[in-house]
C-alpha positions in Angstrom: 85.5 67.7 101.5 85.0 70.7 99.4 87.2 72.0 96.8 88.7 75.0 95.6 85.5 76.3 93.7 83.5 75.1 96.9 81.4 72.4 94.8 84.0 69.9 94.1 83.8 67.0 96.2 87.1 65.6 97.3 88.2 62.4 98.7 91.3 61.2 100.6 94.4 63.7 101.1 94.2 66.8 99.1 97.2 69.1 98.4 96.6 72.9 97.5 99.3 75.3 96.0 99.8 79.2 96.0 96.4 80.7 95.3 94.3 77.9 96.3 91.9 77.0 99.2 89.9 73.9 100.2 87.4 73.5 102.9 85.6 70.1 104.1 84.1 68.2 107.0 85.7 64.8 106.8 88.7 63.2 108.3 90.7 63.4 105.1 93.3 65.9 105.1 94.4 69.0 103.2 98.3 69.7 102.8 100.6 72.3 101.5 104.3 73.1 101.4 105.4 76.7 102.4 108.3 79.0 102.4 107.8 82.5 102.8 104.0 81.9 102.0 101.2 81.6 104.8 98.7 78.9 105.1 95.9 79.5 107.5 93.7 76.9 108.9 90.4 77.8 110.0 88.3 75.5 112.0 84.7 75.7 113.6 84.6 73.2 116.2 80.8 73.1 116.7 79.9 72.9 112.9 83.0 70.5 112.6 84.0 72.0 109.4 87.5 73.7 108.5 89.4 74.9 105.9 93.1 75.9 104.7 94.4 78.5 102.2 97.9 79.1 100.8 98.8 82.6 100.0 102.0 84.1 98.4 101.8 88.1 99.2 99.9 90.1 101.6 98.6 92.7 99.2 98.4 93.2 95.5 96.6 94.0 92.3 96.1 90.3 90.9 97.9 91.3 87.8 99.8 88.4 86.6 98.8 86.4 89.7 95.6 84.8 90.8 93.4 87.1 93.2 93.6 84.2 95.9 97.4 84.7 96.0 97.2 87.9 97.8 96.3 87.8 101.8 93.2 89.5 102.0 91.4 87.9 99.1 92.7 84.4 100.3 91.3 85.1 103.6 88.1 86.2 102.5 87.4 83.5 100.0 88.2 81.1 102.7 86.1 82.4 105.5 83.1 82.9 103.0 83.4 79.2 102.0 83.4 78.2 105.4 80.2 80.1 106.2 78.5 78.6 103.2 79.7 75.1 104.8 77.9 76.1 108.0 80.7 77.6 109.9 79.7 80.5 112.1 82.6 83.6 111.9 82.7 84.0 115.7 83.5 80.4 116.6 86.4 80.0 114.0 89.9 79.3 115.4 92.8 79.9 113.2 96.3 78.1 113.1 98.7 79.9 110.8 102.0 78.6 109.4 104.9 79.8 107.1 106.4 83.3 106.5 110.0 81.8 106.6 112.9 83.7 105.3 114.3 81.6 102.4 116.8 84.0 100.9 119.3 86.4 102.9 119.7 89.7 101.1 116.3 90.1 99.6 113.4 91.6 101.2 111.9 89.7 103.8 108.2 88.9 102.5 107.8 86.0 104.9 107.7 88.3 107.9 105.5 90.7 105.8 103.1 87.7 105.1 103.2 86.7 109.0 102.4 90.2 110.4 99.5 90.5 107.6 97.8 87.3 108.7 98.2 87.9 112.3 96.8 91.7 111.9 94.0 90.3 109.8 92.8 87.8 112.5 93.2 90.4 115.0 91.1 93.1 113.1 88.3 90.3 112.3 88.1 88.8 115.9 89.3 85.5 114.8 91.2 83.6 117.8 94.3 82.5 116.7 95.1 79.3 118.8 98.4 78.3 117.2 101.1 79.4 115.0 104.6 78.5 113.6 105.7 81.7 111.8 109.3 82.7 110.5 112.2 80.8 110.9 114.4 80.1 107.6 113.2 76.4 106.8 110.2 75.4 104.7 107.4 73.5 106.2 104.9 70.9 105.2 101.6 71.4 106.7 98.8 69.0 107.2 95.1 69.9 108.5 92.5 67.8 109.3 89.4 70.0 108.6 86.8 67.8 110.6 88.5 68.3 114.0 90.9 71.1 113.4 94.1 69.3 114.1 97.2 70.6 112.4 100.8 69.3 112.2 104.0 70.6 110.5 107.2 69.2 109.4 110.4 71.5 108.8 111.2 70.4 105.0 115.2 69.9 104.9 117.9 71.7 106.9 118.5 74.3 104.1 118.6 77.4 106.6 119.0 80.8 105.5 120.4 80.7 101.7 122.9 83.5 101.0 122.7 84.9 97.9 125.8 83.8 95.5 128.2 86.5 95.5 129.3 87.4 91.9 133.1 87.2 91.4 134.6 89.8 89.1 135.6 88.7 85.6 139.5 87.9 85.6 141.5 90.9 83.9 143.5 89.8 80.6 141.9 86.3 80.8 144.3 85.6 84.0 142.6 84.4 87.2 144.4 85.3 90.5 143.8 82.9 93.6 
């Protein structure tokens, strides 16, 4: 397997976090855990090479976060690494995961991430053969880059978490029920 910098050989299962990607040919797996983030699994079935990225936001300037934490950069890094490993862009197939809405009352970054990745794949002519986007639960995703298999497991049953409401401070030290 080829790691984050596309030169480090990896063995067995490999876990990626926000702003990382991994590419490989073997039957070892790549995994990640997602909430509102997106993981894109790309696979070339002829070259038998694939990879996964994990990005945090659809776009950004890169200040304070690695460039690969942003969708456009994460996608280009993964595609370029796959091409270096022998994949052809026209044969790549995508499976995308994540984009959950984890906290009610805040902007739905998960939906923005999901829309970004679907738009990107469409614009780039990359065929999306599977997706599990949205919802309110975190996911653990495992991908086998050699044959393109992927699976997900929903993590817990947290559901949509409401922002805690703040109770006003009691007046004159007396709390009324």
